[in-house]
N, C-alpha and C positions, 0 to 999 in steps of 0.2 A: 194022709196029710191032715193036719188039724182043720184047715179050711173046708175040707170035704166031710167032716164028721157031722152026722145028722143033728146033734144037739147044738153045735156051733152055728150051722146054717139056720136052724130054727130061731136061735137067739138073734142073729143078724136080721132076719126077716121081721121079727118082733120089734126090734129097735127101729127098723125102717118104718113100720106102721105106727109106732108110738110117736115118732118125730119125723114125719115125711119132709123131704127137702123143700126149702122155701126159695122163691125167686131171689136172685142176688140183689136186684134193685127194686125198691118199693114203688117207684114212680119213674116215668120217662118224660122227656121234654119234646116239644114240637119244633123240629128244625126250621120250618117255615117262619115261626114266630121269632126265632133267634136270628135268622138271616135278615128278616124284615127290620129287626132292631139294629143290627149291625149296619144295614143299608141306611138307616135313618140317622146314624151317628155323625155323618158328615165326612169332610176331608180329613185324612190322617194328620196333616200338618196342623189342623186346628184343635185336635183332641188333646186332652190332658194326658200326662204319662200314664195315669191309672186307667183311663178309658182306652188308650191305645194298647196298653198291656192286655186288658180284657179282650179287646178285639183281636189282637195278634194271636194270643193263645187259643181263642175259640176257632179262628180260621185255620191255624195249624192243626188243631185237634180234629176239625172236620175233614181236612184233606189227607190226613194220614192216620189211620187207626193205630194208636200207640198208647203206651202208658204215660201218665202225666209226668212221671219221673224222667222219661226219655226226653220230653220237651224241656224239662228243667236242665238237662245236661247238654243242650245245644250250645256249641262254642262259636264265638265271634271269629276266632282264629281259623277254625276249620270250616269256614263258610265260603262257598263259591257260587257267584251269580252267573247265570247264562240266559240267553233269550227264551229258553223253555221254562226256567224256574230257578230255584235256589237249592243247593245241595249242601248238607252238613255231614262231614265225616264223623263217625262215632268216636267219642273220646273215652268212653268207658263201656264195659260190658252191659248189655241189657238183660232183662229177666229171661228173654227168649234165647240168649246166647248159649251155644253148645260147643263143646270141644270138637275141633275138626270142621266146624261150620264157620266160614268167614263172616266177619261183620259187614253188614250192608249199610250203605249210605242212606241218610234220611233225605228224600227228595220231595220238594213241594213245588207243584206246577203253578205256572202263572194262570190267571183267569182274566184274559184281556177283555172279555165281554163286559165285565163290570169291575172297574178298578177298586170300588169300595169293598168288594168281596174277594179281592185278590190277596192271598196270603203273602206273596212275594213283596207286593207294595207295602203291606203292613209291616213285614219284617224290616224292610229298608227304612221306612219311616221311624220305626221303633229304635233301631240301632243308631240312626242319625240323631234322634232326639235324646238318647241316653248315653251318647258317646262320652260326654264329660262327667257322667254320674256313675261311672263304673266302680264296682265294689273292689276295694284293694285286696280283699281276701280271695276273690275269685274273678279276676278281671276278664278272663276269656268267656265266661258264661254269658249267654245272651240275656237271660232273665234275672241276672244278679246285679241289680242297680242299687243305688243308695237312696234313702229317703231324705226328707228335709233336714234331719239332724245328723246327716253324714254317717249313719250307722248302716251296716249291710241289712237290706230288707230280706229277712229270712222267709217271708211268706211266699217268695218266688221259688223256693226249693221244691215245694210240692204244689204244682199248679192246680190241683183239684179244687181248692176253695175258690180260686179265680174263675175257673170254668163254671162252677156251680153258681157263683154270683151272677154271671152273665146269663146263664140259662134260666134264671128266675123270671126273666121278662117274658 
């Protein structure tokens, strides 16, 4: 086989030593600082839509390790609240989807010990506040609201910039 040939293996080893793998992320953030900032933001009902979006996305990202595009695909229509939390049924395949493997629901548990850090409270407040500002292009999407000029706000398609902005604190 070609991969077992001594010249090929020497070439691969040389390339590895020439350009060793680098860490994927250059910096990390302190969860304690972010949660302290979220705690200091105040009640959900008093927050602006932008601040409530940042808070909601961050809390959802904390409580379920997932890709930002998975958060962007959460659907208002396929959302079910329970005393334990909120469940979103998947509306599209995720990057981790495999043939023969059933799609699993996205579940976010309540955090009754601290309502300002509860992702379910944040989702409820966010969907209530943006109910009248739903984007006509994608009305079912949780994070597809309209901005002041009534155009669809595309920055919500990939939540990574939103999360990064919040984590700067």
